[in-house]
C-alpha positions, 0 to 999 in steps of 0.5 A: 137515920136508922139505928138498932141493928145488932153487930153479930158479935154482940147480943146487947150493949153490955157485951160491947165492953168485952175485949173480943167485941172491941177487937172486932168493932172497937168504936162506934161509927156511922155508915153513910153512902158513897154519894153522901160522903162525896157531897160532905167531902168525907172519907172513911175514918173522918168524923161527922156530927149527927144532929137531931132535934134531941141532941148531937153526936160526933162519930167516925164515918164508914163509907159504904154502898150498903146504905142508901143515899140520904140515909145513915146507919149506926149500930147500938150499944156504944157508951161513947156514942149512944145513938138512941140518946138523940132519937125521940120517943114519939109514937106514930099516931096511926100505928102506935109504934115508937119512932125510936129506931129512926128519925130525921137528922142533919150530918156535917163534916167535922174538922179534927 
């Protein structure tokens, strides 16, 4: 899972509540590849649960071929689905770089 990419109409999370920003991307969603979507049995607009060792989130799916197979991506800054809240803040022992933008996760289809 990767996170932290910026939406072009928002500089940081404070701007996600501005009406224009919500018109352009009104809610948090998770991008997954079409291959992952097929395996899970989901289509764009369905909901999935993302689970890490820290916690879990329920989010809407966006199926796209811009994300690699077995990877997912979420934009930052949505209060209702804060992806950073389920990413651990461990440091890489070699580089000292925090792992706050990526981690392993499990995704599963939700029945809504």
